[in-house]
GUTORLUM-221053 format. One line per field, with one value per atom (N, C-alpha, C): x negated, y negated, z negated; residue number from 1; atom name. Coordinates in steps of 0.001 Angstrom, whole numbers. Each point is the difference from the previous one (the first is absolute). Layout:
// residues N
x (X, ...) $
y (Y, ...) $
z (Z, ...) $
pos (NUM, ...) $
site (CA, ...) $
END
This chain:
// residues 125
x (-146275, -179, -1168, -1137, -1071, -1009, 357, -750, 33, 1745, 59, -321, -474, -57, -1906, -542, -1418, -288, 959, 26, 334, 709, 241, -1064, -980, -820, -1267, -234, -1182, 383, 1156, 603, -9, -165, 488, -1754, -772, -1290, -906, 529, -806, 961, 647, 737, -404, -283, -424, -1582, -958, -1101, 642, 86, -160, 1122, 1105, 84, -529, -1254, -494, -1008, -770, -556, 350, 1047, 1025, 568, -235, 571, -1390, -1045, -1522, -171, 617, -491, 417, 1640, 655, -108, -465, -614, -1159, -1284, -1083, 763, 647, 374, 618, 974, 661, -787, -1054, -402, -1174, -737, -603, 713, 1213, 875, 222, 150, 493, -1404, -869, -1745, -252, 292, -522, 1214, 1338, 414, -160, -229, -914, -1061, -962, -1210, 411, 1304, 29, 335, 1152, 204, -1236, -735, -1074, -916, -318, -577, 274, 1333, 791, 54, -457, -7, -1107, -857, -1547, -106, 438, -340, 522, 1207, 1055, -696, -389, -731, -1848, -619, -1173, 580, 765, 391, 162, 1316, -294, -1764, -292, -980, -1433, 357, -465, 460, 1548, 461, 923, -357, 1220, 1650, 122, 1363, 467, -374, 243, 1495, 623, 1184, 613, 1119, 1192, -784, 691, 102, 720, 1150, 549, 477, -1175, -457, -1264, -703, -1065, 643, 1472, 549, 305, 363, 930, -1624, -1125, -770, -901, 130, 14, 817, 1113, 1220, -226, -145, -461, -1294, -656, -1637, 296, 1441, -92, 896, 865, 380, -1078, -240, -721, -1276, -722, -365, 564, 1669, 654, 743, -662, 404, -392, 438, -311, -452, -1603, -489, 150, -336, -736, 1388, 1272, 1063, 991, -457, 1917, 902, -9, 1678, 919, -1543, 1394, 666, 1333, 1470, -161, -626, -119, -758, -244, -1550, 835, 1085, 1093, 33, 809, 331, -1590, -1050, -973, -430, -8, -917, 893, 1675, 1174, -240, -822, 59, -1153, -717, -1535, 132, 1162, 134, 566, 1245, 723, -995, -769, -1104, -389, -507, -1590, 859, 1850, 415, 768, -322, 147, -1061, -1023, -1223, -294, 65, -59, 543, 1294, 774, 123, -833, -221, -931, -810, -1252, -62, 1129, 343, -531, -388, -546, 798, -322, 1631, -1540, -202, -1257, 870, 49, 25, -1244, 1046, -1162, -1110, -830, -358, -1102, 15, -1377, 961, 1017, 480, 1033, -787, 592, 966, 785, 1483, -496, 318, -382, -636, -846, -1018, 972, -738, 750, -1479, 21, -1039, -490, 954, -170, -999, 300, -1020, -1631, 204, -1404, -530, 524, -638, -1288, 633, -426, -1395) $
y (-30973, -1580, -180, 949, -308, 112, 713, -830, -1164, -225, -1241, -1155, 397, -1025, -1078, 1538, 68, -537, 464, -232, -1892, -99, -1596, -1072, 710, -1221, 480, 1291, 27, -1410, 495, -715, -1665, -405, -1053, -718, 1037, -273, -408, 955, -521, -742, -1093, -395, -1449, -256, -642, -673, 1367, -709, -498, 819, -442, -1449, -128, -1123, -1408, 485, -1303, 96, 772, 223, -692, 404, -892, -1171, -302, -1812, -227, 612, -862, -359, 623, 21, -1022, 69, -1129, -1611, 354, -1467, -501, 1139, -768, -758, 858, -150, -1725, -286, -1166, -804, 454, -1399, -597, 1118, -294, -982, 853, -1092, -1464, -283, -895, -1506, 1196, -534, -866, 1148, -924, -523, -217, -741, -1877, 501, -1336, -881, 1586, -644, -358, 489, -1172, -1364, 401, -1788, -689, 294, -924, -507, 1317, -915, -905, 239, -692, -1445, 214, -1665, -304, 582, 197, -1286, 814, -863, -1113, -54, -1649, -685, 242, -890, -241, 653, -412, -843, 414, -895, -1051, -211, -1473, -987, 938, -361, -1226, 1036, -364, -860, -311, -463, -1338, -777, -524, -89, -639, 88, 1005, 1655, 1460, -868, 571, -255, -843, -164, -1227, 339, -1682, 895, 1075, -210, 691, 1621, 469, 1145, 316, -665, -262, 808, -1345, 951, 1178, 902, 796, 1354, -395, 732, 188, -1199, 66, 673, 328, 210, 1667, 647, 1277, 333, -850, 693, 125, -734, 190, 1460, 101, 1332, 1084, -341, 1481, 172, -1208, -139, 645, -499, 323, 1959, 645, 1209, 764, 592, 748, 1593, -799, 1581, 998, -1242, 1722, 625, -604, 107, 726, 1413, 111, 642, -210, 453, -1612, -1171, -1464, 334, -400, -367, -881, -1116, -1004, 697, 796, 23, 588, 155, 118, -1443, -892, -1496, -798, 459, -648, 654, 806, 540, -365, 66, -537, -1484, -1212, -1358, 48, 1008, -113, 186, 1011, 127, -1208, -529, -793, -1602, -158, -1478, 983, 720, 510, -242, 671, -398, -1328, -1023, -1357, -83, -241, -699, 364, 1411, 765, -1050, 84, -733, -1695, -773, -1298, 315, 773, -431, 1331, 291, 208, 1807, 682, 1216, 1117, 990, 1866, 156, 673, 614, 1202, 1358, 938, 497, 207, 745, 853, 608, 1035, -707, -1667, -340, 333, 31, -303, -941, -1219, -661, 548, -627, -227, -706, -725, -1622, -1040, -668, -1390, -631, -1391, -1466, -364, -1229, -346, -1147, -291, -937, 1042, 754, 939, 319, 394, 218, -1409, -1371, -1147, -27, 570, 205, 821) $
z (-99044, -1380, 135, -149, -260, 679, 1247, 1749, 480, -675, 1106, -796, -1598, -444, 228, -65, 430, 1404, 1338, 949, 353, -1021, 190, -751, -1450, 218, 742, 583, 911, 1391, 185, 1184, -878, -704, -171, -660, -603, 381, 843, 1150, 936, 1213, -180, 296, -578, -747, -703, 223, 711, -27, 1722, 771, 1358, 275, -1034, -351, -186, -749, -288, 1204, 748, 1137, 1360, -137, 1048, -210, -1340, -70, -391, 145, -203, 1681, 677, 1740, 691, -506, -66, -164, -1135, -716, 132, 920, 955, 1523, 131, 1661, -301, -696, -417, -455, -481, -1073, 1641, 766, 1115, 824, 563, 707, -270, -1067, -642, -242, -251, -306, 1539, 1529, 1032, 739, -321, 60, -562, -1302, -777, 583, 479, 870, 1449, 719, 1244, -137, -1426, 31, -833, -888, -169, 754, 1105, 1109, 963, 444, 861, -1314, -897, -732, 104, -29, 220, 1402, 1098, 822, -68, -131, 153, -943, -1328, -714, 593, 896, -185, 1731, 920, 1619, -1010, -509, -850, -725, -501, -343, 1559, 352, 1614, 89, 838, 628, -937, -1029, -876, 956, 944, 495, 837, -816, 1225, -204, -1624, -586, -368, -377, -11, -1942, -876, -1223, -977, 1020, -220, 257, 974, 229, -774, -600, -1097, -1382, -281, -913, -475, 1514, -66, -376, 1050, -424, -1114, -1109, -1508, -410, -53, -515, 516, 881, 192, -465, -251, -817, -933, -872, -1253, -447, 1046, -363, 92, 910, 178, -1128, -367, -700, -1622, -579, -570, 176, 407, 339, -747, -1117, -1284, 854, 265, 740, -1877, -459, -1239, -1015, 534, -396, 1121, -48, 1187, -667, -722, -1117, 34, 181, 70, 780, -785, 378, 1877, -639, 1463, 1234, -389, 838, 1663, 346, 843, 741, -1440, 426, 645, -822, 410, 1338, 992, 1281, 746, -895, 1122, 363, -1066, 974, 341, -326, 864, 1594, -259, 2104, 479, -997, 485, 588, -1471, 418, 1769, -354, 1539, 1059, 344, 1091, -62, -835, 432, 803, -653, 187, 1633, 409, 1037, 1365, -411, 136, 861, -1313, 427, 1019, -136, 828, 1198, 579, 1048, 612, -1312, 363, -1210, 1086, -758, -215, -1480, -754, -676, 27, -642, -769, -1259, -903, 646, -250, 998, 646, 256, 1055, 1159, 522, 1348, 170, 1517, 54, 1663, -479, 1129, 1292, -853, 1075, -301, 390, 57, 764, -532, 693, -401, 1450, -124, -1333, -863, -823, -1031, -258, -855, 45, 1339, 490, 380, -207, -279, -1601, -991, -849, -405) $
pos (1, 1, 1, 2, 2, 2, 3, 3, 3, 4, 4, 4, 5, 5, 5, 6, 6, 6, 7, 7, 7, 8, 8, 8, 9, 9, 9, 10, 10, 10, 11, 11, 11, 12, 12, 12, 13, 13, 13, 14, 14, 14, 15, 15, 15, 16, 16, 16, 17, 17, 17, 18, 18, 18, 19, 19, 19, 20, 20, 20, 21, 21, 21, 22, 22, 22, 23, 23, 23, 24, 24, 24, 25, 25, 25, 26, 26, 26, 27, 27, 27, 28, 28, 28, 29, 29, 29, 30, 30, 30, 31, 31, 31, 32, 32, 32, 33, 33, 33, 34, 34, 34, 35, 35, 35, 36, 36, 36, 37, 37, 37, 38, 38, 38, 39, 39, 39, 40, 40, 40, 41, 41, 41, 42, 42, 42, 43, 43, 43, 44, 44, 44, 45, 45, 45, 46, 46, 46, 47, 47, 47, 48, 48, 48, 49, 49, 49, 50, 50, 50, 51, 51, 51, 52, 52, 52, 53, 53, 53, 54, 54, 54, 55, 55, 55, 56, 56, 56, 57, 57, 57, 58, 58, 58, 59, 59, 59, 60, 60, 60, 61, 61, 61, 62, 62, 62, 63, 63, 63, 64, 64, 64, 65, 65, 65, 66, 66, 66, 67, 67, 67, 68, 68, 68, 69, 69, 69, 70, 70, 70, 71, 71, 71, 72, 72, 72, 73, 73, 73, 74, 74, 74, 75, 75, 75, 76, 76, 76, 77, 77, 77, 78, 78, 78, 79, 79, 79, 80, 80, 80, 81, 81, 81, 82, 82, 82, 83, 83, 83, 84, 84, 84, 85, 85, 85, 86, 86, 86, 87, 87, 87, 88, 88, 88, 89, 89, 89, 90, 90, 90, 91, 91, 91, 92, 92, 92, 93, 93, 93, 94, 94, 94, 95, 95, 95, 96, 96, 96, 97, 97, 97, 98, 98, 98, 99, 99, 99, 100, 100, 100, 101, 101, 101, 102, 102, 102, 103, 103, 103, 104, 104, 104, 105, 105, 105, 106, 106, 106, 107, 107, 107, 108, 108, 108, 109, 109, 109, 110, 110, 110, 111, 111, 111, 112, 112, 112, 113, 113, 113, 114, 114, 114, 115, 115, 115, 116, 116, 116, 117, 117, 117, 118, 118, 118, 119, 119, 119, 120, 120, 120, 121, 121, 121, 122, 122, 122, 123, 123, 123, 124, 124, 124, 125, 125, 125) $
site (N, CA, C, N, CA, C, N, CA, C, N, CA, C, N, CA, C, N, CA, C, N, CA, C, N, CA, C, N, CA, C, N, CA, C, N, CA, C, N, CA, C, N, CA, C, N, CA, C, N, CA, C, N, CA, C, N, CA, C, N, CA, C, N, CA, C, N, CA, C, N, CA, C, N, CA, C, N, CA, C, N, CA, C, N, CA, C, N, CA, C, N, CA, C, N, CA, C, N, CA, C, N, CA, C, N, CA, C, N, CA, C, N, CA, C, N, CA, C, N, CA, C, N, CA, C, N, CA, C, N, CA, C, N, CA, C, N, CA, C, N, CA, C, N, CA, C, N, CA, C, N, CA, C, N, CA, C, N, CA, C, N, CA, C, N, CA, C, N, CA, C, N, CA, C, N, CA, C, N, CA, C, N, CA, C, N, CA, C, N, CA, C, N, CA, C, N, CA, C, N, CA, C, N, CA, C, N, CA, C, N, CA, C, N, CA, C, N, CA, C, N, CA, C, N, CA, C, N, CA, C, N, CA, C, N, CA, C, N, CA, C, N, CA, C, N, CA, C, N, CA, C, N, CA, C, N, CA, C, N, CA, C, N, CA, C, N, CA, C, N, CA, C, N, CA, C, N, CA, C, N, CA, C, N, CA, C, N, CA, C, N, CA, C, N, CA, C, N, CA, C, N, CA, C, N, CA, C, N, CA, C, N, CA, C, N, CA, C, N, CA, C, N, CA, C, N, CA, C, N, CA, C, N, CA, C, N, CA, C, N, CA, C, N, CA, C, N, CA, C, N, CA, C, N, CA, C, N, CA, C, N, CA, C, N, CA, C, N, CA, C, N, CA, C, N, CA, C, N, CA, C, N, CA, C, N, CA, C, N, CA, C, N, CA, C, N, CA, C, N, CA, C, N, CA, C, N, CA, C, N, CA, C, N, CA, C, N, CA, C, N, CA, C, N, CA, C, N, CA, C, N, CA, C, N, CA, C) $
END
């Protein structure tokens, strides 16, 4: 009984330390992935906004509205509050808006910067 109790306490303390370290590593990895994805979306927004400034007729009013909405969603992402209950919902809305914009442009892009296919309309931007 004594050995069992001592073994349990030692095992629990060891597990607590290793669990915290494992959780820290997982949190850093997940944070990096989210930051990378948000950075990808922001860079796409930067290109689209710059293209619109260069060529004011590049996008329809509807497309401009979608780009503005996506920019608002990206800027509203709670980076400083990873425990926010709406975090998955916001990321889902960002991904959906991105798919709407790229489909309207006739471009198929994925997070990671890999272009699957480019249509001529996008190259003219």
